[in-house]
FILUM-366924 format. One line per 4 residues: number of its first residue (from 1); for each residue x, y, z of C-alpha. Coordinates in pm, 1 decimal. Example, Ala and Ser with C-alpha at 12.3 -4.5 7.8 and 13.67 -1.06 7.14 Angstrom:
2
1> 1230.0/-450.0/780.0; 1367.0/-106.0/714.0
END
This chain:
89
1> -39.5/-2492.6/-232.9; -195.1/-2300.2/53.3; -119.3/-2011.5/285.4; -56.3/-2140.3/637.4
5> 8.7/-1806.9/812.2; -86.7/-1447.8/731.0; 14.6/-1159.3/956.7; -125.2/-828.5/837.0
9> 54.1/-522.7/969.7; -148.2/-229.2/1091.5; 102.0/41.3/1001.9; -152.4/302.6/888.0
13> 42.8/402.0/580.4; 391.6/404.4/732.6; 609.2/145.5/561.3; 563.4/-52.8/245.1
17> 520.3/-403.3/390.2; 150.3/-476.7/437.8; 178.6/-838.0/559.7; 400.1/-1141.3/604.8
21> 285.4/-1488.9/505.7; 408.0/-1847.3/478.1; 302.3/-2105.3/221.3; 279.8/-2481.8/222.4
25> 334.9/-2670.2/-101.6; 132.6/-2973.2/-206.3; 431.4/-3181.0/-88.9; 383.3/-3025.0/259.9
29> 701.8/-2815.3/245.3; 656.7/-2486.3/431.2; 832.9/-2178.4/292.2; 844.8/-1886.1/534.0
33> 902.7/-1518.3/482.0; 690.1/-1408.0/186.6; 569.9/-1047.9/204.2; 283.6/-845.8/62.2
37> 419.8/-507.0/-36.7; 222.0/-189.3/-98.5; 395.3/-45.7/-405.7; 329.3/250.3/-633.3
41> 102.6/33.9/-853.5; -78.1/-146.3/-570.3; -18.0/-465.0/-375.2; 225.4/-733.8/-489.5
45> 412.4/-1023.5/-329.4; 781.7/-1050.8/-262.0; 965.4/-1378.8/-203.9; 1199.8/-1430.3/91.5
49> 1535.6/-1268.7/23.8; 1880.5/-1231.2/171.1; 2138.3/-954.7/158.3; 2448.6/-1051.8/-38.4
53> 2807.9/-948.5/26.1; 2764.8/-676.1/-235.2; 2482.4/-512.2/-34.3; 2210.0/-614.0/-282.0
57> 1915.5/-836.2/-192.8; 1866.7/-1171.9/-366.2; 1553.7/-1389.3/-356.2; 1597.4/-1724.8/-179.4
61> 1294.1/-1878.2/-349.7; 1247.7/-1853.1/-725.2; 879.0/-1879.3/-816.5; 780.2/-1934.7/-1184.0
65> 565.8/-1655.4/-1334.4; 241.9/-1854.0/-1364.3; 271.2/-1988.5/-1010.1; 364.8/-1644.5/-877.0
69> 50.5/-1492.0/-1032.1; -164.7/-1761.3/-868.9; 11.7/-1716.8/-533.1; -17.0/-1337.9/-555.8
73> -393.2/-1353.7/-610.5; -437.1/-1603.5/-326.3; -223.6/-1396.1/-85.5; -377.8/-1059.0/-166.7
77> -731.4/-1200.3/-141.2; -642.5/-1353.0/198.4; -487.1/-1026.0/311.6; -793.9/-823.8/213.0
81> -1019.6/-1071.0/395.0; -806.3/-1047.1/708.5; -799.3/-665.9/695.7; -1177.9/-645.8/652.9
85> -1224.0/-874.3/956.9; -987.6/-657.9/1163.5; -1173.9/-342.7/1063.6; -1513.9/-486.8/1159.5
89> -1401.2/-604.5/1505.3
END
């Protein structure tokens, strides 16, 4: 699994979404629409979701806990690298 696109947002503290990213599985399937969210306890990832008829949001991609932890570390590390490059340019 690898991250094939990472778009960090430069919102300067306004809004909770810090970045959008897409992943590619080992089988070369690309899943678009993951987000890095800046929550009360720090950064975390959120899977693509869709609003249901009841007004609630439901995840389209269910990621097992162990894989989600690995993906979260990979995404947040990539995000921090991208942000540090933006800040040095």
